[in-house]
N, C-alpha and C positions, 0 to 999 in steps of 0.2 A: 493215065498219066504219061506213059511211054509214047502214046500216039500224039499227045499234045507237044511233047518235046520234039518228036519227028517233024511235026508241022511247023513249029515256030522256033525251034532251037537247034541244038546239035547233039548227036549221039556219037560218042567215041568209044569204041570197043574193039578188042581183038577177037571177039567171038562173032560167028555168023548171026545175021538177023534171026530172031525167033528163039535163040538159045535161052534156056532157063538158067536162073542163078543157082549156083551150087557152091557149097563151102570151098571147094578147090579153086573156084574162079575168083574169090575175093582177093587173094594176094596179087593176082595179075591186075585186077581192077584198081587196087590200092596203089600199085606201081604207077599207073597212069595218073591217078589223082596226085601223087607226090611229084610227078614230072610237071604237071600243070600248075602246081602251087609254088609260090615264092617262099612260103613259110609253112611249116607243119607244126601245129601245136597239139600236144597230147594232154588232154584234160584229166583223163582217168584211164589207167591201163593196169590190168592184172598181169601176172607173171608171163602169161602166154597170150596176150591180147593181140588182136589184129592191128591195133594202133601201133604196136611196136614194129610190125612188119612194114607198115606205111612209113614210120619214122626212119627205119633202116634204109628203105628205098630213097627217101629224101636225102639222107646223109650220103649214100652212094652217089647221088646226083649232085652233091655239093650244095644242097639247100640247107638253110637254117632250120633247126629243130628246137622248139621250146617245149617246156613241160610245166604244168601246174603242180606244185607240190601238194601232197596229201598226207593224211595221218600215217605215221610209220607203222602202226599196228593194223592198218586196213589192207586186206588182201587185194582190194580193187585198186590200190595205189602202188603196189610193189614195182610194177613195170615203169610207171611214170617217175617214181622216186629214183629208180636205177638209172633212168635216162639222165636225171640231174647229176647223179654221182659220176656219170661218164661224160659230162660236159655239155649237156643240153642247156639252153638258156632258160633260167627261171622266169616264169610268167606269173607275176604277183598281181597284175592288174592290166587293164586295157592299154595303159601307157607303155608297158613293156613290149607288148605285141606291136604297137604302133612304131616304137623305136626300132625294132628289128626290121620293120618294113620301110624304114627311112622316113617316117612321117612324124610330125610334131604332135605331141600330146596337148590338146586344147586346155586340159586342166593345169598345165604348167604356166598358163598365161591368164591368171584370174582377172586381170584388168581388161581383158577383151571379152565383152559380153557376147554370148552366142546369139546369132540371129536365127531364131527357130520359127518354123511355120507349121501349120497343120497339126497332126497328131503329136509330133514331138513337142511342139509349143504347149499343147494341152497337158501333156505329161509333166513337162518342166514346171508349169504353173501349179499343177496339183501337188508337186513336191515342195512347195513353199513352206509348208508346215513342218517339214522335217521327214525323217525316215518313216516310210509307209509300206504296209503289206500290199502286194500286187493287186489283190482283189479290191481293197479300198481305193487304191490308186486308180484302178480302172473305173470304179464308180465315180470318183471325184472328177476324173477327166471326161466322163460321159462318153466312153468309147466301148466298143465290143472287146472282149478279151483278146481276140486275134489282133485287132488294130493296136490295142494297148501293148501287147507283147512285141509287136513289130516296132513300135515307137521306142519302147524301152531298149530293145536291142540296138537300134540306130544310135540312141543316146549313149549306151554303154560303149559301142564301137568308137564313138567320137570322144570318149573319155569324160563325158559330162555327168554321168550318174554311175553309181556302183551298187552292187548287191551286197548287203551285209551278211555275216554268217547265219543269222536267223532267218534270212530270206527277204527282209525288208529292203526297200530301195531308198537311196538318198542321193542328193546332189553331191558331186565331188568338190573338194576344196574347202 
């Protein structure tokens, strides 16, 4: 994978070529990630999570930080919930992230029908019958799981579909 990135992408690192990953290198790596990102969203973070280090770097750099709230009794959400307590933007759906990026949420304009093609269109059509588990959705759309998940992710980022608490997907709006 690293070689493929070297050949057709870019590698940014403070470490010499050939350096092995080590726990002590993650905070330095995350500082670079925070610097390159316009927005840092913490989905789940325990009390001493590396995601909190990344969000701290983002704040130090004047970047927006958002957090997805989690159950208050969950140790895996103590850090992300504390971020919210201290002023992080609450992320309750794709629209919140799009707003922080200065983009319009397509779901706010239900009169504008999306022009979808390819796998995204197949998923959209497979959701006509309502909320659907991902495995059934993949089958209905006649896609491989990988292509199905990629299309669902694109539709979620566009604000057109959402994942329900039980894991089923449905069209927004």
